[in-house]
GUSE-419021 format. One record per residue (C-alpha): residue in one letter; x, y, z. Coordinates in nm, 4 decimals. Layout:
N
{"A" {X Y Z}}
...
END
This chain:
188
{"X" {6.1337 -1.5476 8.2879}}
{"X" {6.2314 -1.3154 7.9996}}
{"X" {5.9783 -1.0925 7.8280}}
{"X" {5.7814 -1.2635 7.5512}}
{"X" {5.9177 -1.2347 7.2016}}
{"X" {5.7661 -1.2954 6.8638}}
{"X" {5.9565 -1.6235 6.8291}}
{"X" {5.8501 -1.8025 7.1447}}
{"X" {5.7236 -2.1619 7.1609}}
{"X" {5.3514 -2.0709 7.1785}}
{"X" {5.3768 -1.8462 6.8702}}
{"X" {5.5800 -2.1068 6.6823}}
{"X" {5.3080 -2.3648 6.7573}}
{"X" {5.0451 -2.1221 6.6263}}
{"X" {5.2492 -2.0559 6.3106}}
{"X" {5.2882 -2.4319 6.2684}}
{"X" {4.9087 -2.4614 6.2773}}
{"X" {4.8825 -2.2089 5.9938}}
{"X" {5.1521 -2.3978 5.7994}}
{"X" {4.9538 -2.7216 5.8417}}
{"X" {4.6584 -2.5812 5.6452}}
{"X" {4.8106 -2.6345 5.2981}}
{"X" {4.9425 -2.9723 5.4170}}
{"X" {4.5886 -3.0692 5.5204}}
{"X" {4.4455 -2.9642 5.1841}}
{"X" {4.7212 -3.1315 4.9802}}
{"X" {4.6841 -3.4567 5.1728}}
{"X" {4.3070 -3.4491 5.1216}}
{"X" {4.3625 -3.4658 4.7458}}
{"X" {4.6872 -3.6618 4.7345}}
{"X" {4.6452 -3.9816 4.5297}}
{"X" {4.7204 -4.2424 4.7970}}
{"X" {4.5143 -4.5339 4.9259}}
{"X" {4.1870 -4.4156 5.0778}}
{"X" {4.2549 -4.5422 5.4314}}
{"X" {4.6014 -4.3858 5.4439}}
{"X" {4.4698 -4.0546 5.3142}}
{"X" {4.1942 -4.0420 5.5782}}
{"X" {4.4302 -4.1175 5.8653}}
{"X" {4.6894 -3.8650 5.7423}}
{"X" {4.4327 -3.5870 5.7027}}
{"X" {4.2693 -3.6652 6.0386}}
{"X" {4.6149 -3.6870 6.1999}}
{"X" {4.7243 -3.3481 6.0663}}
{"X" {4.4006 -3.1913 6.1855}}
{"X" {4.4352 -3.3574 6.5276}}
{"X" {4.7918 -3.2239 6.5638}}
{"X" {4.6610 -2.8766 6.4793}}
{"X" {4.3768 -2.9137 6.7318}}
{"X" {4.6177 -3.0213 7.0047}}
{"X" {4.8522 -2.7299 6.9336}}
{"X" {4.5508 -2.4988 6.9654}}
{"X" {4.5139 -2.5992 7.3281}}
{"X" {4.8860 -2.6364 7.3945}}
{"X" {4.9995 -2.2969 7.2616}}
{"X" {4.7531 -2.1088 7.4823}}
{"X" {4.8418 -2.3175 7.7851}}
{"X" {5.2155 -2.2607 7.7355}}
{"X" {5.1732 -1.8892 7.6688}}
{"X" {4.9951 -1.8465 8.0010}}
{"X" {5.2122 -2.0913 8.1998}}
{"X" {5.5403 -1.9447 8.0731}}
{"X" {5.4142 -1.5850 8.0750}}
{"X" {5.4774 -1.5621 7.7001}}
{"X" {5.1527 -1.4065 7.5892}}
{"X" {5.1986 -1.1489 7.3151}}
{"X" {4.9934 -0.9237 7.0914}}
{"X" {5.1053 -1.1328 6.7933}}
{"X" {4.9874 -1.4536 6.9622}}
{"X" {4.6536 -1.3023 7.0681}}
{"X" {4.5991 -1.1956 6.7059}}
{"X" {4.7230 -1.5072 6.5255}}
{"X" {4.5821 -1.7817 6.7508}}
{"X" {4.2131 -1.7252 6.6725}}
{"X" {4.2951 -1.6621 6.3056}}
{"X" {4.4849 -1.9918 6.2848}}
{"X" {4.1954 -2.1764 6.4486}}
{"X" {3.9347 -2.0300 6.2169}}
{"X" {4.1415 -2.0924 5.9037}}
{"X" {4.2123 -2.4537 5.9993}}
{"X" {3.8471 -2.5246 6.0852}}
{"X" {3.7234 -2.3569 5.7649}}
{"X" {3.9675 -2.5561 5.5491}}
{"X" {3.8642 -2.8812 5.7167}}
{"X" {3.4942 -2.7994 5.6794}}
{"X" {3.5371 -2.7350 5.3067}}
{"X" {3.7033 -3.0768 5.2749}}
{"X" {3.4236 -3.2388 5.4775}}
{"X" {3.1552 -3.0809 5.2597}}
{"X" {3.3147 -3.2475 4.9584}}
{"X" {3.3779 -3.5781 5.1347}}
{"X" {3.0300 -3.5877 5.2941}}
{"X" {2.8178 -3.4101 5.0302}}
{"X" {2.4803 -3.3780 5.1927}}
{"X" {2.2737 -3.0895 5.3188}}
{"X" {2.3428 -3.1480 5.6894}}
{"X" {2.7172 -3.1134 5.6399}}
{"X" {2.6675 -2.8012 5.4285}}
{"X" {2.4407 -2.6476 5.6930}}
{"X" {2.6915 -2.7307 5.9687}}
{"X" {2.9782 -2.5758 5.7692}}
{"X" {2.7779 -2.2628 5.6846}}
{"X" {2.6632 -2.2154 6.0462}}
{"X" {3.0145 -2.2592 6.1889}}
{"X" {3.1904 -2.0402 5.9324}}
{"X" {2.9166 -1.7745 5.9475}}
{"X" {2.9359 -1.7588 6.3261}}
{"X" {3.3136 -1.7156 6.3146}}
{"X" {3.2874 -1.4282 6.0660}}
{"X" {3.0050 -1.2647 6.2643}}
{"X" {3.1794 -1.2868 6.6012}}
{"X" {3.5136 -1.1724 6.4579}}
{"X" {3.3438 -0.8670 6.3118}}
{"X" {3.1541 -0.8078 6.6367}}
{"X" {3.4749 -0.8264 6.8430}}
{"X" {3.6497 -0.5877 6.6044}}
{"X" {3.3633 -0.3390 6.6267}}
{"X" {3.3381 -0.3687 7.0051}}
{"X" {3.7134 -0.3078 7.0314}}
{"X" {3.6715 -0.0006 6.8127}}
{"X" {3.4222 0.1453 7.0595}}
{"X" {3.6351 0.0422 7.3589}}
{"X" {3.4161 -0.2441 7.4785}}
{"X" {3.6098 -0.5515 7.3597}}
{"X" {3.5885 -0.7059 7.7081}}
{"X" {3.2082 -0.7329 7.6677}}
{"X" {3.2615 -1.0033 7.4030}}
{"X" {3.5687 -1.1795 7.5414}}
{"X" {3.6072 -1.5545 7.4890}}
{"X" {3.3769 -1.7484 7.7202}}
{"X" {3.3775 -2.1043 7.8494}}
{"X" {3.0935 -2.1892 7.6086}}
{"X" {3.3245 -2.0832 7.3245}}
{"X" {3.5885 -2.3235 7.4504}}
{"X" {3.3358 -2.6079 7.4634}}
{"X" {3.2236 -2.5152 7.1116}}
{"X" {3.5819 -2.5329 6.9880}}
{"X" {3.6382 -2.8697 7.1576}}
{"X" {3.3224 -3.0162 7.0007}}
{"X" {3.4184 -2.8775 6.6586}}
{"X" {3.7719 -3.0148 6.6736}}
{"X" {3.6543 -3.3576 6.7930}}
{"X" {3.3756 -3.3878 6.5338}}
{"X" {3.5951 -3.2727 6.2475}}
{"X" {3.8725 -3.5142 6.3453}}
{"X" {3.6307 -3.8095 6.3614}}
{"X" {3.4631 -3.7196 6.0305}}
{"X" {3.7984 -3.6710 5.8537}}
{"X" {3.8882 -4.0307 5.9479}}
{"X" {3.5967 -4.1493 5.7292}}
{"X" {3.5465 -4.4676 5.9282}}
{"X" {3.1820 -4.5604 5.8828}}
{"X" {3.1638 -4.7186 6.2291}}
{"X" {3.2411 -4.3751 6.3782}}
{"X" {3.0155 -4.1667 6.1524}}
{"X" {2.7370 -4.1423 6.4118}}
{"X" {2.9872 -4.0219 6.6710}}
{"X" {3.1244 -3.7635 6.4265}}
{"X" {2.7793 -3.6404 6.3258}}
{"X" {2.6611 -3.6374 6.6871}}
{"X" {2.9609 -3.4283 6.7873}}
{"X" {2.8991 -3.2020 6.4869}}
{"X" {2.5375 -3.1520 6.5987}}
{"X" {2.6654 -3.0558 6.9453}}
{"X" {2.9243 -2.8250 6.7866}}
{"X" {2.6593 -2.6509 6.5762}}
{"X" {2.4285 -2.6114 6.8772}}
{"X" {2.7131 -2.4655 7.0871}}
{"X" {2.8144 -2.2467 6.7930}}
{"X" {2.4663 -2.0934 6.7746}}
{"X" {2.4374 -2.0659 7.1526}}
{"X" {2.7728 -1.8891 7.1867}}
{"X" {2.6836 -1.6521 6.9036}}
{"X" {2.3586 -1.5616 7.0796}}
{"X" {2.5480 -1.4992 7.4048}}
{"X" {2.7947 -1.2667 7.2296}}
{"X" {2.5232 -1.0819 7.0394}}
{"X" {2.3174 -1.0367 7.3581}}
{"X" {2.6226 -0.8940 7.5357}}
{"X" {2.6770 -0.6468 7.2521}}
{"X" {2.3076 -0.5704 7.1901}}
{"X" {2.2908 -0.2552 7.4078}}
{"X" {2.5689 -0.1033 7.1954}}
{"X" {2.4354 -0.2396 6.8666}}
{"X" {2.0911 -0.0883 6.9084}}
{"X" {2.2181 0.2644 6.9683}}
{"X" {2.1371 0.5082 6.6906}}
{"X" {2.4802 0.6755 6.6829}}
END
Protein backbone atom coordinates (compact mmCIF):
# COMPACT_ATOMS: atom_id res chain seq x y z
CA UNK A 1 0.00 0.00 0.00
CA UNK A 2 1.38 3.48 -0.82
CA UNK A 3 2.48 5.88 1.88
CA UNK A 4 -0.34 7.95 3.38
CA UNK A 5 -0.99 11.32 1.84
CA UNK A 6 -2.91 14.32 3.01
CA UNK A 7 -5.77 13.52 0.62
CA UNK A 8 -6.57 9.97 1.63
CA UNK A 9 -10.07 8.64 2.36
CA UNK A 10 -9.77 8.84 6.18
CA UNK A 11 -8.64 12.49 6.04
CA UNK A 12 -11.36 13.35 3.53
CA UNK A 13 -13.95 11.83 5.88
CA UNK A 14 -12.55 13.92 8.74
CA UNK A 15 -12.63 17.08 6.61
CA UNK A 16 -16.21 16.22 5.64
CA UNK A 17 -17.07 16.10 9.35
CA UNK A 18 -15.69 19.62 9.78
CA UNK A 19 -17.65 20.77 6.71
CA UNK A 20 -20.84 19.33 8.22
CA UNK A 21 -20.66 21.69 11.20
CA UNK A 22 -22.04 24.76 9.38
CA UNK A 23 -24.59 22.49 7.66
CA UNK A 24 -25.72 21.25 11.08
CA UNK A 25 -26.08 24.79 12.42
CA UNK A 26 -27.86 26.11 9.31
CA UNK A 27 -30.31 23.22 9.33
CA UNK A 28 -31.02 23.79 13.03
CA UNK A 29 -32.32 27.26 12.19
CA UNK A 30 -33.65 26.66 8.69
CA UNK A 31 -37.37 27.53 8.49
CA UNK A 32 -38.80 24.13 7.55
CA UNK A 33 -41.42 21.97 9.25
CA UNK A 34 -40.36 20.99 12.76
CA UNK A 35 -40.27 17.22 12.14
CA UNK A 36 -38.21 17.57 8.96
CA UNK A 37 -35.76 19.92 10.66
CA UNK A 38 -35.23 17.52 13.58
CA UNK A 39 -34.61 14.52 11.34
CA UNK A 40 -32.24 16.49 9.07
CA UNK A 41 -30.20 17.83 11.99
CA UNK A 42 -30.09 14.43 13.72
CA UNK A 43 -29.21 12.78 10.39
CA UNK A 44 -26.31 15.15 9.71
CA UNK A 45 -24.99 14.61 13.22
CA UNK A 46 -25.36 10.82 12.87
CA UNK A 47 -23.42 10.87 9.57
CA UNK A 48 -20.68 12.85 11.32
CA UNK A 49 -20.65 10.39 14.24
CA UNK A 50 -20.37 7.42 11.90
CA UNK A 51 -17.51 9.02 9.96
CA UNK A 52 -15.75 9.55 13.30
CA UNK A 53 -15.55 5.80 13.77
CA UNK A 54 -15.08 4.99 10.09
CA UNK A 55 -12.17 7.35 9.38
CA UNK A 56 -10.10 5.94 12.24
CA UNK A 57 -10.90 2.38 11.26
CA UNK A 58 -9.93 2.97 7.63
CA UNK A 59 -6.76 4.85 8.54
CA UNK A 60 -5.57 1.89 10.59
CA UNK A 61 -6.84 -0.84 8.23
CA UNK A 62 -5.36 0.79 5.12
CA UNK A 63 -2.21 2.00 6.90
CA UNK A 64 -3.12 5.60 6.05
CA UNK A 65 -2.56 7.22 9.40
CA UNK A 66 -0.99 10.65 9.14
CA UNK A 67 0.05 13.55 11.34
CA UNK A 68 -2.69 15.64 9.72
CA UNK A 69 -5.32 13.00 10.53
CA UNK A 70 -4.10 12.56 14.12
CA UNK A 71 -4.38 16.34 14.56
CA UNK A 72 -7.68 16.97 12.76
CA UNK A 73 -9.72 13.96 13.90
CA UNK A 74 -10.05 14.95 17.57
CA UNK A 75 -10.53 18.60 16.60
CA UNK A 76 -13.36 17.66 14.22
CA UNK A 77 -15.01 15.55 16.92
CA UNK A 78 -14.83 18.27 19.55
CA UNK A 79 -16.10 20.98 17.20
CA UNK A 80 -19.04 18.86 16.03
CA UNK A 81 -20.01 17.87 19.59
CA UNK A 82 -19.69 21.47 20.84
CA UNK A 83 -21.86 22.80 17.99
CA UNK A 84 -24.50 20.15 18.64
CA UNK A 85 -24.46 20.83 22.39
CA UNK A 86 -25.01 24.55 21.80
CA UNK A 87 -28.03 23.68 19.64
CA UNK A 88 -29.33 21.28 22.30
CA UNK A 89 -29.01 23.90 25.03
CA UNK A 90 -31.29 26.16 23.00
CA UNK A 91 -33.68 23.39 22.01
CA UNK A 92 -33.82 21.91 25.54
CA UNK A 93 -33.37 25.02 27.71
CA UNK A 94 -33.09 23.65 31.20
CA UNK A 95 -30.32 23.46 33.75
CA UNK A 96 -29.54 19.76 33.24
CA UNK A 97 -28.77 20.28 29.57
CA UNK A 98 -26.64 23.33 30.37
CA UNK A 99 -24.71 21.38 33.02
CA UNK A 100 -24.18 18.47 30.61
CA UNK A 101 -22.92 20.82 27.87
CA UNK A 102 -20.61 22.69 30.25
CA UNK A 103 -19.17 19.46 31.70
CA UNK A 104 -18.54 17.91 28.27
CA UNK A 105 -17.06 21.03 26.68
CA UNK A 106 -14.98 21.83 29.78
CA UNK A 107 -13.56 18.31 29.88
CA UNK A 108 -12.59 18.50 26.21
CA UNK A 109 -10.77 21.80 26.72
CA UNK A 110 -9.05 20.53 29.88
CA UNK A 111 -7.88 17.25 28.36
CA UNK A 112 -6.74 18.93 25.13
CA UNK A 113 -4.65 21.35 27.16
CA UNK A 114 -3.34 18.52 29.34
CA UNK A 115 -2.32 16.46 26.29
CA UNK A 116 -0.60 19.48 24.75
CA UNK A 117 1.33 20.15 27.96
CA UNK A 118 2.25 16.49 28.43
CA UNK A 119 3.51 16.38 24.83
CA UNK A 120 5.59 19.47 25.55
CA UNK A 121 7.35 17.68 28.39
CA UNK A 122 7.71 14.47 26.35
CA UNK A 123 5.09 12.43 28.17
CA UNK A 124 2.15 12.49 25.73
CA UNK A 125 1.82 8.69 25.95
CA UNK A 126 0.82 9.05 29.63
CA UNK A 127 -2.48 10.63 28.53
CA UNK A 128 -3.17 8.69 25.33
CA UNK A 129 -6.77 7.92 24.36
CA UNK A 130 -8.19 5.13 26.51
CA UNK A 131 -11.08 2.72 26.07
CA UNK A 132 -13.12 4.76 28.58
CA UNK A 133 -12.69 7.75 26.26
CA UNK A 134 -14.09 5.72 23.39
CA UNK A 135 -17.10 4.69 25.47
CA UNK A 136 -17.57 8.33 26.47
CA UNK A 137 -17.56 9.38 22.82
CA UNK A 138 -20.05 6.64 21.89
CA UNK A 139 -22.44 7.69 24.68
CA UNK A 140 -22.11 11.36 23.70
CA UNK A 141 -22.77 10.70 20.02
CA UNK A 142 -25.76 8.45 20.76
CA UNK A 143 -27.34 10.84 23.29
CA UNK A 144 -26.85 13.88 21.09
CA UNK A 145 -28.33 12.11 18.07
CA UNK A 146 -31.42 11.01 20.03
CA UNK A 147 -31.93 14.46 21.58
CA UNK A 148 -31.51 16.23 18.22
CA UNK A 149 -34.41 14.13 16.87
CA UNK A 150 -36.70 15.84 19.42
CA UNK A 151 -39.10 12.91 19.59
CA UNK A 152 -40.70 13.09 23.02
CA UNK A 153 -41.07 9.30 23.20
CA UNK A 154 -37.26 9.03 23.05
CA UNK A 155 -36.42 11.89 25.43
CA UNK A 156 -35.80 9.57 28.39
CA UNK A 157 -33.42 7.49 26.28
CA UNK A 158 -31.59 10.63 25.14
CA UNK A 159 -31.34 12.05 28.65
CA UNK A 160 -30.32 8.67 30.07
CA UNK A 161 -27.56 8.38 27.49
CA UNK A 162 -26.53 11.98 28.23
CA UNK A 163 -26.29 11.15 31.95
CA UNK A 164 -24.05 8.18 31.07
CA UNK A 165 -22.00 10.41 28.74
CA UNK A 166 -21.50 13.01 31.47
CA UNK A 167 -20.52 10.35 34.01
CA UNK A 168 -18.01 8.81 31.56
CA UNK A 169 -16.78 12.30 30.68
CA UNK A 170 -15.97 13.04 34.33
CA UNK A 171 -14.53 9.57 34.92
CA UNK A 172 -12.23 9.79 31.89
CA UNK A 173 -11.09 13.26 32.93
CA UNK A 174 -10.20 11.96 36.39
CA UNK A 175 -8.25 9.07 34.84
CA UNK A 176 -6.26 11.46 32.62
CA UNK A 177 -5.60 13.91 35.44
CA UNK A 178 -4.47 11.09 37.76
CA UNK A 179 -2.06 9.85 35.08
CA UNK A 180 -0.60 13.34 34.71
CA UNK A 181 -0.69 14.24 38.43
CA UNK A 182 2.93 13.24 39.21
CA UNK A 183 4.10 15.70 36.54
CA UNK A 184 1.54 18.37 37.43
CA UNK A 185 2.52 18.54 41.08
CA UNK A 186 6.21 19.13 40.39
CA UNK A 187 7.44 22.58 41.35
CA UNK A 188 9.53 23.15 38.21
